[in-house]
N, C-alpha and C positions, 0 to 999 in steps of 0.2 A: 273296192278300195281305190282311191286315187293313185295315179302313177307316181305322184310326187309325195314325199313324206309330209305329213301334216303335223305342224306344231300345234298341239291341242290347246295349249294355253291361249295362243293367239286366236285360234278358231273360236274358243268360248268367249273371249273378249269381243270378237266381231259379232257374235250372236247377241251379247248383252247390249252393245251399242246399237245394233240394228233394231232391237226391240224398243229401245229408248227413243230412237229417231223416227220411227214410223208413226205418223199421226193417227190417233184413234178416231174411227168413224163414229159420229154421234148416233145414238139410238133413234130410229125413225120407224115406228111401227106402222105408219100410214103409207109407206112406200116400199115396194119390193126391192131388196138388195140384189144387185147383179154381181157376179164374180166371173172374171175372165182369166185365162192362162195363156200367155203368149199371144194375146189378141183374140182368142177363141172363147166364146161363152161356155161356161160349165153348166150343164143341165143337172138340176137337183130334183129329186123326187120330193124331198122335204125342203121347204124354202129356208134360205139363210135368215138369221135374225140377229138383232143386237141385244146384248145383255151386259150390264155392268161395264159399259164402255168398250166392249169387244164385239167383233162380228164372229158369229158361229156359223159353220157350214156343215152339211151332212158329210161325214167322213168318207163314205164309199165313193162318192162322185169326185171329191177333191183328190183322193188318193189315186183313182184311175187316171185322172188328168195329168198328174205329176209323176206317175210311174212308181208308186209305192204300193206295197201290200200290207195287210194287217193280219196279225195272228193274236188271238185271245189266249192269255196264259191262265186266267181264271175268270171269275164273274166281273171283276173290275180292272184287272191289269191286262195290258196288251202291249204289243210292240209294232211299230211301223218300220218297214225295212225295204231296201233295195241294195244292189251292189254298192258297197262303200259307205252305207248309212244304216244304222240301227238306232231307233229312238224308242226308249222304254217310257211308258206313260201309265197313268192310272186315273180312272174316272173320279172326278171330284177332288183330285190332288194336283197341286202345282209342282210337286217334285217330279223330276224326270231324269233321264240320262241320255246323252248323245255318245254313241259308240263306247259305252261303258263309263263315261265320266258324268258325274252327277251335276245337275244344275236345277235352277228354279224358274218356272214359267210365270208369266204375268197373270195368266188365267188358266183354269183347269178344264179338261175335257168334260163333257156333259153326256149323260145317257138319258134319253127321253123317249118313252114308248118303244123301248128296245132298239132305238136308233142312236148311233154314236155321232155326236157333233164335236167338232174340233174348233178351237179358237184360231182364227186365220193368222193373226200377227205372230205369235211365238212359233207356231209350226212353220210358217214361211221363213222366218229368220233362221231356224235350225237347218232348213234346206237351202239357205243362201239365195232365196228368191227376193227380187225387188218388189215392193208393195207400194202402190199408189192409190190413195182414196180420193175419188172425185165426188164431192158432195153434191154438185149440180145435177149429176145423173145417177147418184146413189149407187156407185159402182166401185168395187175393189178390183184393181188390175194387178195380177201377179205375172211377173216376168222372170224367166231364168236368167241369171247373171252371166255376163260374158258373151263372146261371139263365137267361141270354138264349137264345132259340131259335137253333139253328145257322144260320149264314149259308149261302146257296146255295153249293155247292162251287165254282162258276166264275162269274166276272162275265160277264154278257151285256149288252153296251153297244151302244147305237145312236145315231148322229148323226141329228139332225133339223134341216134347214136352214130358215131363215126363209121362203125363197121357196116352200116346199111349201104354205104356207097360201094362196098366190095360185092354186094349182092345185086348190083345194078339197080338200086333204088335210090338214085341221087336226089338231092334236095329239090331240084327244079320240078320233080314229079309232083311235089306237094305245094307248089308256089301259090296255087289258087284254092287252097284247102279251107280258107275262112277262119284260121286260127288267129288269135290276137297276139300270142307270144310263142316263141320257139326257144326251147332249152336245148342247146347243143351239148351232147354227152359223149365223152367227158374230157376235161382237162386233167392232166396228171399232176402230181406233186413231186418235185425232185429238189433235194437240198433245202427243203422248207419253202420253196417257191412254186408258183403256178407255171406249168410248162405244157406244151402241146401233148395230147394223148397219143396221137399217131400222126407224125409230121407229114407223111405222104398223103394220107386221106384228108387231113385237116387243111393242107394247102389248097387242094381242089375244092373242098367243101366251103371253106371260108370265102373264097373268091365267088363261088356260086351264091352264097348267102348274101354277100354284098350286093350282087346284081338283083336278087329277089327283093331286098329291102329298098333298093333304088326304085324298083317298079311298084313297090307297095310300102310307102313311107310309114303307114300306120303300124306295120308289123314291128314288134320289138323282139330282139334276140338276146338271150342270156347264155353265158358260158357256165355249164354245170361242172363243178369241181369235185372230184373224188369218186363217189359211187361205191358200189360193193367191192370192186377190185382194188381201188386206189385210195382207201381210207386209212391205211396203216400209219401214216405220219401225222394225222390230225392231232392226236393227243400231245405229241412233242411240239407241234406248231403252236398249240394253244397254251403251252405251259408257262411261258414268260412274256413279259411286255415286249422284249426285243424280238422274240420269235413271232409274236403276233403281228408286230409292225412290219417285219420283213415279208411275211406272207401277204398282208394286206396291200403293201406297196407293189408287190409283184402282180397281184390280181388287177390292180388299177393299170399297170403297164400293159398287161395282157389284153384287157378289153379296149384300151386305147389303140393298141397296135392292130387289132383284128376287127375293130368296128362293132363291138358288142355294146349293148345297152345296160348291162348289169351282170351280177354274179348270182348264181344259184349254188349254195353250199350244200353238198350232199355227203355229210359225215355219217357213215354207217359203222359203228354208232358210238356216241359218248358213253363212258363208264363201263359198258359191257355189250357183248354181241358183236356181230360181224365175223370176218375171217379170224380163224384161230391165231394167225400170225400178227394180227393188229395189236399195237400197244394201247392199253387202256389204263385209266387211273380213276380213283374216286373223285379226284380234283377236276375231272373233265366236266362235271356238272356246272361248276361256276366258270371254269375256263372257256367253255363253249360260249357262254354269254359274253365274256370279255373279248373273245375272238371276233364275234359278230359285231360288237360295239366298235372295235378297232377298224374292221372292214367298213362299217357305216361311216366312221369318221373320215377315212381316206377317200371313200366315194363322194362324200360331201365336199371335201377339199377339191376333188377333181371337178365336181359340178361347178364350183365357184370359178375355177380357171377355164373350164371348157364351155361354160354357158349352157349346159344340158344336164338334166337329172339322170342319175344312175340308180338302177334298181338293185335291191338286195333281197333275196328270197332263200328259203331252205327247203330241202326235201326231208320230210319228217317220218319217222317210223310210226307204225299204226298201233303199237301195243301200249298198255298202261305202264309197263316198265320203262318204255322210252320217255314217256311224260315224267315219270318219277325221277329219271336220271338227267333231267334238264330243268332249267328255270324258265318254263315256257311263258309265264306271264311277262317276265322281263324280255325274253326273246321276241315276243309278239310286239313289244313296244319299239323294237329296233328294226325289224324286217318289214318289208312291204307286204308280204303275204307268206303263207306256209303251204307248201305242196304236200298233201297227205298221201302217203303210199298205202292207200286202202285196197290192198290186194295181197296175194300170197299169204292169206290167213291159213291156208292148207296147201300142201304140195308134195314134191317128190321125196322129201325127208320123212314122210309118213307112209304107213302101209294101209291106211283107210281112205276111201274116196270121200271127199267133201268139197263143198263150194270153196273156191279160192278168193272170191270177191263178192260175198253176199251183202246186200244192203242191210238186212236185219238178221240177228241171230234167232234161233228157234228155242223157246223155253223147254220144248219137249225133247230137245237134243242137247244134253249138257256139254257135249264136246264143242259146241259152237258158242258157248257163253263167252262174251267179251271179244269175239272174233267176227266182227262185222263192221261195215263202214259207219253205221249209226253208233255203235259202241265207241269207235275211235273218235268220231266227232264229239261225242259227249265227254270223253276223257279230256280233250283239249278245251272244250267250253268250261268244264269244271276247273281246269287249271288257270282260267282267267283270260283265255284268248278270245277276242271278239269274233263273232261268227263270220263277219265279212272278210276276215283275214285268213279264213280257212278255204282251201281249194281242194275239192274232192278228187282223189285219184281214180282213174278209169283204166283198166287193163285192156289192151288190144290183143291179148293173147289168152289162151286157156292152158289148163294143166290136165294131164291124163294119166290113168292107170289101166292096167290090163289084168285079166284073170279075176275080175271083181264078181262076187256072188250076185246072182240075179235077184235076190230079195230086195224089194224097194227099188228095182231097176238100177241097182248098183250104188245108190246113195247111202253113205254111212256103212258100207260093207268092206270087209277085208279083201285086199287085192294081192296078187302074186308078184306084180312088177309094174314097170312104167311103160306107157304106150310109146309107140314110135313117133317121134316128132321130126319135122323137116330139118330143124336146126339142132335141137337137143332133145334127148330122151325126156318124155313127159311134158314137153312144152309145145304148144300148138298155136302158131300165129293165126289170127282170125282169117286173114287172106288165104292161108293154106287150107283152113277148114272149108272155105268156099271152093277153092281150086280142086280139092280132093273129092268134093261132093259129099262130105260127111254130114252136113247140116240137113237132116231129113232124108238122107240117101245112103247107098252102100250098106244097107242093113242097120244104119243108125236111126234111132227114134229120139226125137227131141221131147224132153220132159220139162215141167215147170214147177218150181217150188214157190207157192204163193205166200208163204211166210217169209222166206228169205228174199223173195223177188229176184230169183236167180234161175237160169235155165241150165240144163245139162243134156249131154248126148250119151246114149247107151246102146252098144251093139251086143246083143245077147249071145251070139255065136262065139265071140272071143272074150266076152266079159269086159270089153273096153268102155271105160267111163271117161268123159271129157267135161270138165267144168269150164265155162267160158262166159264172156259178155256178148249180148246180142242186142238188136234194136229195142226189144221190149224191155229188157232190164235197164238199158240206158235211159229209156223214157221215164222209168220210175226214179232213177237217180237224178235226172234233170228236175223232176218235180220236187224231189227231196231238197236239192240245192236251193230251189226257189222258196220252199216252205221254211227252211231253216235259216234263210238269209245268208247263205254262204257266198263266197266270192267268185265261184266258178268251178271249172273242171280242168283237170290236167291228165293227159293220156300218156301212158307208157306202152308202146311208143309208136309213132306215126307210121313207120315203115311196115309194121306188122298188119296194118289195115290197108294193104296196097291197092285195093279196089275202092277205098274211100267209103265203104258202107257204114261203118260205125261213126266216123267223123262227120259225115253228112247228117246222120240222125242226131248227133250231139249238137251240132251247130243249129239245126232247125229247132230242136227242143229247148235250147237256151236263148232263143231270140226274144 
């Protein structure tokens, strides 16, 4: 998704005018049609051809050139996608959709001898490409609009919590990590306004972050507000127009004062859930939308005054109940993207060992139904959220139990307690798993669930079971992000991978 908010109506008008203004190449069966992209000739296995006043080209070669992928939905329907763009099309039909908004093409896709051909003009217009037809040399020249360097194809986001600095894991340690966005966790809420979460730590970290951004101008930083511990006031904040405005204005003041590029709202959770001390109401469902809209309005006003865009994102729960308790289709139209917390499906609150961040649920294990990253993504897609606005959550930590029965090497077995974690019982930072030599050592054996696409460790002598993320499971999730046309990945949290093993794999896999 683009970093700037897209006004869809204007974008669609641009597409329509672009289609009308691009001259049609005449059909010329006697001369081979050449197609170039940014000056380089595109090689086609099947030659381009003219039909009904339009130039058609082999889809695979064109899509490879412009960085798009194709996914067939059935025998005639398919989608073209890359980060920020999803185009739904159908063979023989001029009806299409751009990022979920319906439109009509001047010419329809064609399937010939099992090869898909696309009409150059309308597809190029949807992608914002400049098209020039040179009749003298029978060439269609496609050029990417604008002079800015291309943005990374996927967002690679990492949370950094203020308390990491107390563990001698300062921000500068991750300055060259390759992430595109950093979410600083967390700002607190006091008196209905955004305030520093830990004044002492934040003072040092904010200064360090400003220096990192100075050295890496492409990095964007957002302040994450709330989180598990500090979501108690959100229901009251969202309740009235006055309280929403007060909160939104304080958020703008905060990001201006501390040099942030936007706000990540982490309300855990509207309507129900979270800490037992949190105030929740049925009205949270609609008020959550209203709060985000007011934030968006104030950020847009700040953009006009400051001459820079400000981002608005949310951290979203992974369950179907979270989706039911929000107006996610409306929320998606307001925010720049949604960070999915696709982890903690199982954990210390249970007495049975299970994967805490599986990619897929296992039909043979009913307890896993609805508790996987794929399930969560589908909940949000069904609710009307465009795929490119969904960012998949990746945990840089594991969860563990002890005294787990040896049957199935501990998986889905009853356990007697929680394993010893370096920071908290039952929680294992990936860096500490490496440091302690637990990954394939110290009596631990690594196992792989090929249905869930998830690893686990099991030590038979103590019955210790650890569910975690590793480079292999990350590779599957990166492939999933690409196949589903998602907007990228977000890690909780970067200091837990202090050797950089997982982040390095993630950045490589999403290139």
